[in-house]
N, C-alpha and C positions, 0 to 999 in steps of 0.2 A: 168527499172532503167535508170536514167538520169545522165550524167556527163557533167561538164562545163569545157571546155578547152579553154583558151583565146589565147594560142599560136598555131602555125601551125604544131608542131611536131605530128607525129603519132607514134603508138607503133612500127611499122615496121622500120621507120627511126631511132628511138631511139635505137632499138636493135642493129643496125649496126654502131652506132656512137662510137667514142672513149670514153672509160670509164673514167669519172670524178666523183667526189662525187655527183655533181648535176645531171648528167645524170643517174647515178646508182639509185638514189632516184626516179628520174622521171620514169625510166623504171619499177621500183618496184611498183610504184603507179598505172601506167597504166595497168600493168599486173594484179594487184588485181582488178581494176575496170572492166577490160575486162572479167576476170573469173567470177566475181559477176554477170555481165550482162548476160553472157551465162547461168549461173545457174538459175537466176531469169526468163529468157525467155524460159527455156527448161523444164518446169514442166507441168503436164497434168491434165485435168478435165474430168472424165468419163461422168458426167452429160451433159457437153457441147458437147461431141462426139455424144451422143444420139440425141441432138438437131440438130446437123449438119446433121445427117442421116435423121431426120424428115423433114428438110427444103429442102435438096438438093438431097436426095436419094442416096448419096454416103458416105460411112463411111470414117472417118478420121483416119489416123495412130496415135496411141497413142505413146508418147515418155516416159512415166513413170512419176512419181511424181504427183503433184496435179493441175498443171495449164496448161498442154500441149495443151488442146483444144483451149487455147487463146495464143498460142505461136506466138509472133510477128516475129519470125525468119522464119516461114513457108512462102512458096511462096504465093503471093497474089492470085494465081489461085485456092486456096483451096475452094473459093466460086466463081463460074464461071460467075454469072450474077448479075447485079445490083438488079434485082427483088429478087433473092435468099438472097442476103445480107440484103435488106430491110426487108424481111420476118423474118429473124433471129432477127434483131434489134426490130422489132415490137412485136414479140413473147415474148421477154424478158421483155419489158416495160409493156405489157398487163398482164404478170404474177405477176408483183410487186404489193404489197408484197406477195410473194409466201409462202404458208404454209409449214412448216417443223416440224418435231418432236423435242421437247425440246426447252427451252428458257433459256438463261443464264442471269447473272447479276441481279438476283432476290434478293430483300431485305431480309436479314437474321435477324429475330427478336432474340434478346438475351433472355436468362433466367437470372433472378437475383438470385445470391447466396451470401447471407450476404453482400449485397451492391456492388457486383462485377458483371458487365455485362459479361455473359459467352456465348461464341460462340463455337459450336461443328462443326468441319470440318473432313470429311473422304476423304482421297485421294484414288481414285480407277480408274480403266480402264473401259471405256464404249464405245459404238458405238454412234457417234454423227452425226446427219444429218446437214451438212453445207449448202447445197442447195438441192432443190428437187431431190431425187433419189441418192444423193451422200453421203454415210456414210463413216466415217473415224474413226480410233482408236483415242480416246481422253483420256488424263490423266486429271482427274477432281478433284475439291473439291465439294463434295456433288452432283456429277453426272451432273454438268452443266459447260458450257463454255460461257462467263467467269464465274468464281466462284461466289458464292453468294456475293452480295454487303453488306459490313459492314458499317453502319453509327453510329457514336458515337459523343460525345461532348467533347471538350477540358476539361481535368481535370477528365474525367471518369476513374474509375478503370476497366480494361478490362482483361479477361482471354480468350485465344483461345486454345482449346483442339484439337490437331491433332491426328487422327488415320490413320496409314499408311497401306492401303490395296494394295499398289503397289508391283510390283516384284523387286523393288530396293529401296535403302534408299532415304530419302528426307529431307526437312526442309522448314520452312517458313521465308522469309525475309519481313519485313514491310517497304516498299520502301518509303522514304521521312519522316518517323517518326524518331525523334531524341531521340531514346530510350537508356536506359542503355545498356552497351556493351553486357552483358550476354543475352539480348533479341534480338540481331541483326539477328540471324538465319542463320549463315554461318558455316557449319560443319567444325570441326577441328580448327576453329578460335575462335568461341564463344560458341560452343556446340558440342556434339557428333551428328552424323547423326541419324535420326530416321529410324531404320531398319524396313524391312517388318514385319508386324504383331504387331509392337510396337506403343505406344502412347507417346505424349510429350505435355506439356502445356507451353504456354507463358503467362506471366502476367505482366502488367505494367499500370502505370497511363499515360493517353494519353497526350503528352506534347505540341504538336503544331497542330493548326487547318489547314484545307486545303484539297485539292484533292490529295490523296495518293493512293498507290497500295500495294498489297501483292502478293507474288509469290515464287516459289521454288528458292533456291539458291544452289542446288546440282544437278550436271549434267544439268545445267539450260538451255543450248541450246536445249536439247531434251525435258526436262520436261516443261519448260515454252512454248516452241513451240507447244507442244501437248495439252496445255490448263491449266496448273497449274498457274493461274493468276486471279486476281480479284481487285475490287475497294475497297479502304478503305477511306471513306469520313469522315472528322472530322469537325463538326460545331464549330465555335468559342464560347467561354463562353459568350462573349458579342456580341449579334446579332445585335446591333444597327447600325453597320457600314456595314452590309451585304446588298447587293442590293435586292430589292423586285422584285421577279420574279414569273411568273405564272407556268412555267415548268422548272424543274431542271433535266437535262438529262445527264447521264454518257455515253460516247462513247469510248469504248476500241478498239484501233487499233492493229491489229496483222498481221504478215506475215510469220508465222511459217509453220509447217507441214501441216496445213489445207488450205494453200493458203492465199489469201488476204481477210481479214475479218473485219467486224464491229460487235462488241459484239458477236463473235463466228459464224457469218453467212456471206455468200457471196450473192451478188445480183443474182437473184431477191428475195432472202429470207431475205434480210436485213429489218430492221424495220424503217418505216418513223417516223420523229418527227412531231407531230401534235400540232398546236396552233391556236387560234382564232386571227382574225385581231385586232391589237392593243395590244396584249399580249407581254410579254417579256419572252424569253427563255434563260436559262443559260445552256450552254453546257460545260461539263467537259471532255476535251480530255485527254486520257491516252494512251501513246504509249508503248505497251508491246512487240513490234516486234524488228526486227533487221535492219530496214531501216527507212529512213526519209520519212514522209508522209505529203506533203503540202495539207492541207484541204481547199477546195474551195467551197464556198457557192454562188449560183447564186441569183441575184435579190436583195440582202440586204447585208449590211456590218456586220462585227463582231467587237465588241468592246472588246479588250483583257483586262481583269481586274486582272488576277493573273497568276503567273508563278511558277510551282512546289509547289503550295500550298500557296505561299506568295503573298499578295495583292500588286498590282502595284500602286505606288504613282502617276504615270502619265499614265492612261489607253490610249490605242491607237487603231485606227481603221484599218481594213484591210478586203479584201475579200478572201485572201489566207494566211493561217497560217502554217508555216513550223514547224513540230513537230518531234523531233528526238527521238531515242530510249531512254526510261526512263523518258522522259519529260511529264509534265502535264501542260496544259493551260486551264484557265477558260475564257469563252467569254460570252458576252450578245448579243443577237440578238433582235432588236426591230422589231416585225412582222408587218410592215406597208405596205406590198406589197402582196396582195392576190394572191393565185395560188399554184401550185405544182412546187417547185423549186429543180432542180438537186443539189446534194450535194455529193462531191466525192473527193478522192485523185487525185491531179493533176499530179502525175506521171502516164501518160496515159496508159502504159502497166499494171498498177494495176487496171484499171477501164474499158477499152473498147478495142475491137478488131473488125475485120471484121465480127465476129459472133454476135456482139452486146455488151451491157454493161455486166459487170461481176465484181466480187470481191468487191472493196471498193467504192461502189456506194449506195446511199440512196437518200432520198428527205426530204425537209422541206415543209410541207403542211400548208399553212396559209388559214384558212377557213374564209369566210365572215360571 
């Protein structure tokens, strides 16, 4: 986690300063940031512990959680030589893209029922392989993380049938869709919770095009963090203004109970985006996590064309795009530079440590 402080105050000096309204708010902010940083840096990865043992012959102490093998607060002596560090980095790169069981974000085909596009989702608990050898408990729609990708068209009549096989109640919120109030999916505000063993149906006419999401809105820190999340992409009724692209790729960012992930996987098990030289790639970023993730592409710029599903009247260029929780951005990449290009979150503790790359790292491969 990164913080930006322009002043010279530290948490220690502010704790002992006279209390004013300004200093109170300042202390509260720094305390929250500091606590968040310690939590983010103190989680463990059993898979990486095994890799450290393989490369150095010395086991690493686990600290619990999901990211601890990449804990940036450990002493740098955890890898004793430059050769050992290089071996760890090389091993991870050579393993990419590593095979794991299960693949999320798979397109879900609807069945037609009297003109209504009908999608069936079952919420259940499974074991999910995030990276080679590391399996975690996941709460899923249809057994995958992210959930099945739903693609429809503006104006379609849609029904989503939810069956709850979880040990607690749940619901679905369609994030970004401007639906009638009774379809908003928030228990005790717009509907009753869907209790274990029960089913519930949502039905609506799709109102607005764009890159949207769906996820639980009940005990959501736990349920979304464990995997109850997915992409809901709406094509506009009039496609004449849509950019012509060769690859249309949804990239779901998350930082919940499974660690730092792209589409439910951590490096080296993340999936590269592959295109041919001269092709155009549309990337639909969706942040389902609890942290900001500045997404950085090497070698080529990104042209930002939409924000939260709404087309931008003045697209703009960047190589690093800051994506906050709940936000969606659509970008176009003109693949004019051949090679394998690193593509990662630029909060570096989410992507690389002395043991090599991990978490929110993938690649854009431009083939000649």
